[in-house]
C-alpha positions as CSV (number, residue, x, y, z in Angstrom):
1,M,27.9,-13.6,38.9
2,T,27.7,-12.8,35.0
3,Y,29.6,-16.0,33.2
4,I,31.0,-14.1,29.9
5,F,31.3,-16.8,26.8
6,D,33.0,-17.0,23.7
7,S,29.7,-18.0,22.3
8,S,31.1,-21.7,21.1
9,L,29.2,-24.8,22.3
10,P,32.7,-25.6,24.3
11,G,32.5,-22.4,26.2
12,L,28.9,-23.0,26.6
13,L,30.2,-26.9,28.5
14,T,33.1,-25.4,30.1
15,A,31.0,-22.3,31.7
16,V,29.0,-25.5,33.8
17,F,32.0,-27.5,34.4
18,E,33.3,-24.1,35.8
19,W,30.6,-23.8,37.5
20,F,30.4,-26.5,39.6
21,E,33.9,-26.3,40.3
22,R,33.7,-23.1,42.4
23,K,29.9,-23.5,43.3
24,P,29.5,-19.4,42.8
25,G,25.5,-19.7,43.7
26,K,23.8,-18.0,40.7
27,V,24.8,-16.8,37.4
28,V,23.4,-16.1,34.6
29,L,25.5,-16.9,31.4
30,K,26.5,-13.9,28.8
31,S,28.1,-14.6,25.3
32,T,30.7,-11.6,24.7
33,E,28.2,-10.6,21.9
34,I,26.1,-9.5,24.1
35,F,27.5,-8.6,27.9
36,Q,27.3,-5.2,29.4
37,P,29.8,-4.3,32.5
38,E,27.3,-3.5,35.3
39,A,28.5,-1.7,38.3
40,F,27.2,-4.0,40.9
41,S,27.2,-7.7,39.8
42,E,30.2,-9.6,38.9
43,S,31.7,-11.5,35.9
44,F,33.7,-14.1,35.1
45,T,35.1,-14.5,31.6
46,V,34.7,-18.5,31.0
47,A,38.3,-20.2,28.9
48,T,37.2,-22.4,26.7
49,N,38.3,-25.7,27.9
50,S,38.3,-28.4,25.0
51,E,38.9,-31.2,28.0
52,K,36.4,-29.7,30.5
53,A,33.6,-29.3,27.2
54,D,34.4,-32.8,26.4
55,R,33.6,-34.3,30.5
56,V,30.4,-32.0,31.0
57,W,28.8,-33.4,26.5
58,A,30.2,-36.6,28.2
59,G,27.7,-36.6,31.4
60,L,24.9,-34.8,29.2
61,Q,25.7,-38.3,26.7
62,K,24.1,-40.4,30.1
63,K,21.8,-38.4,31.4
64,L,19.3,-37.8,28.0
65,K,18.6,-40.3,25.2
66,K,19.4,-38.9,22.2
67,D,15.7,-37.0,21.3
68,W,17.1,-35.2,24.2
69,L,20.9,-34.8,23.0
70,R,19.4,-33.9,20.0
71,K,17.3,-30.2,21.7
72,F,20.0,-29.4,23.2
73,Y,22.4,-28.9,20.2
74,C,19.9,-27.5,18.6
75,S,18.9,-24.6,20.6
76,Y,21.8,-24.1,20.8
77,L,22.3,-23.6,16.9
78,S,19.1,-21.0,17.1
79,E,21.5,-18.2,18.4
80,I,19.5,-16.9,20.3
81,P,21.0,-14.9,22.6
82,E,18.3,-15.9,26.4
83,A,19.4,-19.9,24.7
84,Y,22.8,-19.8,26.4
85,N,21.7,-19.1,29.2
86,H,18.6,-21.7,29.4
87,L,21.5,-24.2,28.2
88,F,23.4,-23.1,30.7
89,Q,20.9,-24.1,33.3
90,F,18.9,-26.4,31.6
91,T,22.6,-28.6,32.2
92,I,23.1,-27.6,35.7
93,Y,19.6,-28.4,36.9
94,I,19.9,-32.1,34.9
95,F,23.4,-32.9,37.1
96,Q,21.4,-32.0,39.8
97,N,18.2,-34.4,39.8
98,S,17.8,-37.5,38.6
99,T,17.2,-39.2,35.9
100,G,14.5,-38.2,33.5
101,A,14.5,-34.6,35.1
102,E,14.1,-33.2,30.9
103,T,10.9,-34.4,30.8
104,N,9.0,-31.9,33.7
105,Y,8.2,-29.6,31.7
106,G,7.1,-27.6,35.1
107,N,11.0,-26.2,34.8
108,E,10.9,-23.3,32.3
109,H,14.3,-24.0,30.7
110,V,13.6,-27.8,29.7
111,I,10.1,-25.4,28.4
112,A,12.4,-23.6,26.5
113,L,15.0,-25.7,25.3
114,A,11.5,-27.3,23.7
115,K,10.4,-24.5,22.0
116,Y,14.1,-23.2,20.1
117,A,14.4,-26.8,19.4
118,K,11.0,-27.6,17.7
119,S,12.2,-23.5,15.1
120,V,15.0,-24.7,14.8
121,E,13.9,-28.0,13.3
122,R,10.9,-26.9,11.5
123,E,13.6,-24.1,9.9
124,K,16.1,-27.3,8.6
125,H,13.1,-28.4,7.5
126,R,12.0,-25.9,5.0
127,M,15.5,-25.6,4.0
128,E,15.5,-29.2,2.7
129,A,12.2,-28.7,1.2
130,F,12.5,-25.1,-0.4
131,I,16.9,-25.1,-1.5
132,R,17.0,-25.0,-5.1
133,F,21.0,-25.7,-7.3
134,Q,21.9,-23.7,-9.7
135,H,24.4,-25.7,-12.3
136,T,27.4,-23.6,-12.3
137,A,30.5,-23.4,-15.5
138,D,33.2,-25.5,-13.1
139,G,30.1,-28.1,-12.6
140,I,29.4,-28.2,-9.0
141,F,25.7,-27.0,-7.8
142,Y,25.6,-23.8,-5.4
143,T,23.0,-21.7,-3.7
144,G,23.7,-19.2,-1.0
145,V,20.8,-19.8,1.6
146,N,20.3,-17.3,4.7
147,P,18.4,-19.4,7.6
148,D,16.9,-17.8,10.3
149,F,19.2,-20.2,12.6
150,N,22.5,-22.4,11.9
151,V,21.0,-25.1,10.1
152,L,23.8,-26.1,8.0
153,P,24.7,-28.7,10.3
154,L,21.5,-30.3,10.9
155,I,20.8,-30.6,6.4
156,S,24.4,-31.5,5.5
157,N,23.2,-35.5,5.7
158,H,20.1,-34.9,3.9
159,F,21.8,-33.6,0.7
160,K,24.7,-36.0,0.4
161,N,22.6,-38.7,0.8
162,R,20.0,-36.7,-2.5
163,Y,22.8,-35.9,-4.2
164,A,25.1,-38.4,-3.9
165,D,26.5,-38.3,-6.7
166,Q,26.8,-34.5,-7.5
167,Q,29.3,-31.9,-6.1
168,W,27.4,-29.1,-4.7
169,I,28.0,-25.9,-2.1
170,I,25.2,-24.3,0.5
171,Y,26.6,-21.3,1.5
172,D,25.1,-19.2,4.6
173,L,25.7,-16.2,3.5
174,K,25.0,-14.7,7.0
175,R,26.9,-16.5,8.8
176,K,29.7,-16.5,6.3
177,Y,30.5,-20.4,5.6
178,G,29.4,-22.7,3.3
179,L,29.1,-26.9,3.0
180,H,31.1,-28.3,0.5
181,Y,30.4,-32.5,-0.8
182,N,32.9,-33.3,-3.0
183,L,31.6,-36.8,-4.1
184,N,33.0,-37.8,-0.7
185,T,32.7,-36.1,2.1
186,V,31.1,-32.6,3.4
187,E,33.1,-30.3,4.5
188,E,33.0,-27.2,6.2
189,I,34.6,-24.3,4.3
190,T,34.7,-20.3,3.6
191,I,34.5,-18.5,0.4
192,D,36.2,-15.5,-0.6
193,F,33.6,-13.8,-3.2
194,T,34.7,-12.0,-5.7
195,N,33.1,-11.6,-9.5
196,G,30.0,-10.9,-8.9
197,V,29.0,-14.2,-6.6
198,N,28.2,-12.4,-3.6
199,S,24.7,-12.4,-3.1
200,K,22.6,-15.3,-3.4
201,N,23.2,-16.4,-6.7
202,P,26.3,-16.2,-9.0
203,S,26.7,-13.8,-11.7
204,A,25.2,-15.4,-15.1
205,I,29.0,-15.5,-16.2
206,L,29.9,-18.0,-13.7
207,L,26.5,-20.4,-15.0
208,D,26.6,-23.4,-17.5
209,E,24.7,-22.4,-19.9
210,K,22.4,-24.4,-19.4
211,E,21.0,-23.2,-16.9
212,E,19.2,-20.3,-18.3
213,L,17.4,-22.9,-20.3
214,Y,16.5,-25.0,-17.1
215,S,15.4,-21.9,-15.5
216,V,12.7,-20.7,-18.3
217,L,11.4,-24.8,-18.7
218,W,10.8,-25.2,-15.1
219,K,9.1,-21.7,-15.4
220,D,7.1,-22.7,-17.9
221,Y,6.3,-25.9,-16.8
222,F,4.6,-24.7,-13.5
223,K,2.5,-22.0,-15.2
224,S,1.2,-24.9,-16.7
225,A,0.7,-27.1,-13.7
226,N,-0.5,-24.5,-12.4
227,I,-4.3,-24.7,-12.2
228,V,-5.6,-21.1,-11.4
229,A,-9.5,-22.1,-10.9
230,R,-7.7,-23.9,-7.5
231,K,-5.8,-20.5,-6.5
232,N,-5.7,-20.5,-2.5
233,T,-2.8,-17.7,-2.0
234,K,-3.8,-17.9,2.2
235,L,-3.3,-21.6,1.8
236,H,-0.2,-21.5,-0.5
237,V,1.8,-19.0,1.8
238,Q,1.2,-21.0,5.1
239,H,2.4,-24.1,3.6
240,V,5.2,-22.0,2.0
241,P,6.4,-18.8,3.8
242,K,7.3,-15.8,1.4
243,R,11.3,-15.2,2.8
244,Y,11.6,-18.4,1.8
245,W,10.2,-17.5,-1.9
246,K,13.9,-16.5,-2.8
247,Y,14.9,-20.1,-2.8
248,L,13.1,-20.5,-5.7
249,T,12.8,-20.6,-9.0
250,E,9.8,-20.8,-9.7
251,K,8.9,-18.1,-7.5
252,Q,11.4,-15.7,-9.9
253,L,10.5,-12.4,-12.1
254,S,11.1,-13.7,-16.1
């Protein structure tokens, strides 16, 4: 049997609740985006229920330590279609076994979550290291990003603490939502892009008049500090993969 859910975390947790209530046997969990009806297979559409989801999450909090709760959440944020079923099966496995079952790396679902979480955490750290803001004319620091995984929920506190005295927006162009810090709290926002902002960078007319000067000065500093004789492109790319160069001012063409 196939369980179909809406790709939300509450929906996934509700699916676990439904499985224990119905006891249908072997089930595969798939999101509505990838589900394809099969002639000889039954399916059940899970109706997301916040109360049921909360009960399952509360149960996981009792069974798992904080590090594994984070691995669970990071695996969900990976948005990898196969990860949803691993999360589903992992949760059932945890509830059916004694405390500490998550340390059994002989279990395929335990291994899968550890792998997904590691990839998401790596992307989080790289976003924190490589994001560069541009100062807009209205005083807000803006950056558009396109991470492999949905890491905005994980980087919120880092930027709130690091840029506590500045208003900023980090916008995920792929997932069409962003984070806005208003000097007090971080809020999730969506933007209706107009006037040439539908790209990684705002158009020049929206930038602070000094932003271009700052960019030029930084590029000049980077060039002057660079020691050509010690250039090691292979090592550099290992630490700063090319797909992140689009976020770095010093990598932009003059």
